[in-house]
N, C-alpha and C positions, 0 to 999 in steps of 0.2 A: 642501577638496576630499574627497572621501569616499573609501576605501581601493576600490581595483575588485579583485570578488572573480568569480570564475569557478567555476560551477557546472557542472559536464561531465559527459555520460554517453555513453558505444558501447552500450548495450544497447539489444537488440534488439526488446523489445518496454517502453519507458518506458510504462508504463501504470500503477502505483499509483507508482514508482520519480520517474518524471514530475512526477506529481500533487503528492508530497514536495517535489523541487525547487524549483517554481514559490511552492506554497504558505513555504519556506524563505525563496524568495529576496523573496517580496515583506513578509515577517515583516523583513526587514534591511535594505526601501529607505533607511530615514533612516539607517543605520549606514555603508551602501555603495553605489558604484554597481555595479548586479548583471548578471554576464551570463550567460544561459543555455547552454550548449553541449548542441552533439549531432551525431551523424553525419548526412550526408544521404542518406537512403531515404526509402522511402513512411510508414513508421510514424515518422522522425525528423522528418519536415518536419510531420509532421499535430503533433507531438507543440510545434515549434516555432513552428507559427501559434500554436496555443493562449497557449502561451507569450508571445507579442508581442501577442496580445490583450489580456494579464491586465497589460499595461502595462511587461514587462521587458525586456530589450536580448538579441538574441538572436545568434549564432554557429553556424553549420554547420562541418563539415568533413571531408572524406572518408578513410575507415580506408584509404586506397589511396596519399595522401600529407600520413600527419602532418607533415611534415617543416614545409608549409605552414602550419600551425595552430599548429606552434610556432613560424614566424615572427611570427607573430599575437599570439601569448601572450608573445611578448617586447617587441616595440613595443604593445599594447596598453595598458599600463600598470597591467598585473592586477600584485595583490600578495599571493595566493592562488588557488589551483586547488584545489577539492574535489572531488574523483572520487567517481561513484556509482556503486554496483554491486549487480545484480538477482543475480548468484552469482557463485561462486569466480573466474572464469575471465576473468572481464571487468574492463575496465576497465587492466590493465594496462599496457596502451600509454600510454598517455594519463596516467598515473602518472609512468611514466618520461621523458617528455616535458616535464612540469613541473620535477621534478626536474633534466633537463638543463641548464633554462633559468633556473635561478635561483630557484624557485616555493619557498614553502613548499606544501607537498601536502598534504593530507590525503583520506580516503579512507571511504565510508559502507558497511556491508557492510546490506544491506537481507534478505538472507536467512543459515539456518545454514547452517553450512560443509558444502557438498553436495558436494565431491570426493573420487573414491575412486580416481582415474587417480592412478598415482605417478609420472608425467608433471607433470598437473597438480598437483599438490601443491609438486613439485618448481620450480615456473614460480612458485605461488602464494607459495611461502618466498623465491625471488630478488628479486620485486616488491618484495615487504616495505620490503627492504633500500634504496628511494627514497621509502618515506610516514614524512611527522613523525608523523601519529596516527592510528590508527582510530577508527572510533565506530559501535556497533553499534544498531540501532532497537528492541534492546529488551535485555533481562539474558539470557534466552533464547537469543539471538541470540549473545553476548558468551561465551556461555557454549561456544559448540560452534567458540568461536576461538582459547580461553583458552589452550589448549594449542600452540597456533601460530603464536600470537604473543608470546603473556605477557601476563596481566590490566596491567604497569603500563603498557601501552603502548591500551587499550582503555577511550574513553569508555562509557559509555551515557548513550544519548539517549535514550527514548520516542517512537518519532512523537506526531505533535500532528497537528490539525487547526483550520481554525475552521468553529466551528459550523454545516452546513446551513443555506443561505438559508430564513424558512420557508416552506411549502405555498403555493404559488399557487393549486389547484384544495381542492376538499373532497376529501371521501375518498366520500363518496358519488359524486360525479364525473368520478372517476378510476377508481373500480368500473363506472360504466356503461360508461366510456369500452372498459374489459378484457370484458364483457358478464358483470359477477358480481356477482349480488345483494349486497344489505350485507350478509346474514348471513350468508354463505358466506366461514367460513374461508379466508383468503390467506396462503398461505407465499411470502415472498421469495427469491429469493438472485442477488446482484449479484456478478457475478465473470468474469474471463475464463476460455473453454473451453480450460480445459490438462486435464494430468494431475493435476497439483500440485490442485488444484482439486475432484478427485473429484466431478463431476455424477454420475458411473456410480452410484457408490452413492444418491445419492441419488435417482435415479432407480429405484433397486433397492428403496427404503425405499416409494417409493409410494405403490402396492397394500397394504400394508400400513396407511397409514396410512389409508387409504379403507376399511377393513374396521372401520374405528370414527367414522373423519368422511366418509362419502362426497359429501357434496359440500363439502370440501378443493377448492380450485382453486392450482394450484404457477406459480411465472411467474420464467423463467430471465430473467437481464438481463445482457448482455455479447456479447460477439465476440473470437474464437479459432481455432487450430486445430483443435479437437475439435469446436466446434458440428456442423458437417454429421451426424459421426456421433452423440454423443448425438440429434439431431435426427432422424434413420433409428429410433435406440433407440427413443424414443418412439413413430415409426409403426407399429413392430414391435411396441410391447407394446398398442398400440391408444389410447396415452395423450393423441389429442390435445385430446380436451374439456375432459380433469383439468391437464395441461400445454404450457405456452403461451412459446416464444420470441420475450423481445420483439428481440432482438438489442441496439445501443446506444444508450442515451436518457441524456439526457439533463434531465429530469426527476424524479433518483434523489431529493431531499425530498417530490413526490406520491406517487411510491412507495410509500417511507415509513412517508406519512403514511397511505397506505389499506391496508398489513399489517396483518396480525395479527403473525408470527410471523418474524424473519429469520434464514436457518438457511445456516451457511457449514462441509461438510463437508470442508476440506482434509485433503491429507494430510500439510502442513507448511506451517508458517509464519515471518514476520520479523515483526510485528505490522500487521496488515492494516487501513487505513485505512476498507474501506467497512463492517467490523466498526465502528470510531469514530465512522463518521458513523449509522450506527443507533443505538448506544446515546446518542451527543447527541441521537437524538429522542426516546429511551426505547421504541424497539421490544422486547419480549423475542425472546432471541436461544438459540438452537441451537447451539450450535460443538463440533466435535472439540476431543478432549482433547491435542491438540498447542501444541508454544513459541510463542509468538507469541499464539495465542489466548486460553492459559491466561491468559499475560501482562495482556491487551488487560481480557476478564469478571471476572478474580481467579479462585483454586483454591476457592472457596464455588462458585463458581454452579451453580443445580441445574440445568440443561440441558447438562451436556458428556458426551460420549462417543467411548467408542473409534473412533480412524479408520478409515473404513474397512469397516467393520462395518454395513451395510443395516437389518437386524434393531435392533439398537441406536439406529443416527438415528431408526429409526419408529416405536419406544417413547417416544423423547426430543421426536418432536414427537407423538405422540398426546397426551401429561403434557400440555406445553406446551398445547397447543387445548383439551384437555378438562378442564381449570382454571385458570380465569379468573383467580382472588385471585392463586395464583402468577405467574401470566404478569405480571402487572402489577405485583406487588412486582418481580420478577427485573428487565423492563424500569427501570423506576423506579429501585432500585439500579446501572444501568448508565449509566443518565442522570448520577446524581449521582458515579459514580467519575472516569465522562468526566471532567464540569468540574473534579474535584478533579487528575487525573494526566495529562491526556489534547490540553491547548489548546496551537494553535499556539505564541503570543505564550512560553512554558515554553518549549517547543522552541527556538525564535529567541534567549533568551537565555542556555540551554544552551551552544547551540552556538558562539553569538558570545562565549563567553568561552573557549571552545578556540581561534578564530581570534587572542584575545587574547595568550593563551598563545606563539605561534607570531609572531605579528606585532610590528617592530620601533618601539617606543614612540613613536618617532617619529611613526607613522601613527595613532595614539592618539588622538590629541589634541584632535579634533572635540568640542566639545559634545553633536554626537549618541552618537557612543557611548556617554555617561555617562546617557544620557534613557531 
């Protein structure tokens, strides 16, 4: 019988974090009986439904009645609890709950240490007393926690993904759906509309790009709290014919196939999954020189710029669109880097090694564990 592994989060926005959990779970199903757990609210239910469609077991919990979830943990046969936190104040109660019912507890940090409140910092330090191991999704993330945790307790396991399925639509067909000519440069951004992703700076960069590439078209894919504000800014700037907000989409491989350039203008990152998707397809990338993005594309990537600077962002986009040879070389290098460093099976093997450190030897006797 496989050990029961519970992957849990109380994040209110389990987007990339949730994708990571499902990818990890699916990569470990030959070793564990996987349960994905999330709180019972609108976004949590949508995430759990998606996890269930992928074939994983799911469990919802109410943040107002965690003792009930604790009783379930105790009777579920769980061998280990792995808590995933999108930001430093998340997951505290889940960690303590897991330790209270006698489980080994791991915690993955998906973003850099961002806590500035002394109270929140103290709460984080207290929570760590119930954690057996902390995992960081990139070395850059680990470095921000080092002084808070101590490096001996941090395991760096970079994010990994399963390469996107081949596009189901031709480049021409996808562009036709978008009302875009085959020769027009398509600049694609896929990210939740939050201040972290800084769509505002990208939007300010657009008019400067148009001075060099007047037929360029920008497509923003995603949902989030800042979407209406960005849509209003597009209208006020008179850029409705140049900038399209598509909302959430399920055809990311098709969109990447149609794109000439992928742009991620984030102010900070952990190790963004969507960037790995673009790298896997070989799309040239313009990104900000922040932790996580640098680690993904490499320090020698030619199209990295200072975060929050629309002029520098516009210049990098303009150069990438104007130099097809350099752009193709960057895209090819990105794909090679993805294949070497950021695949899901590597992430799963490194994570299962952390589990093996914490689980009783009697739970590791299955032949599947060593396969």
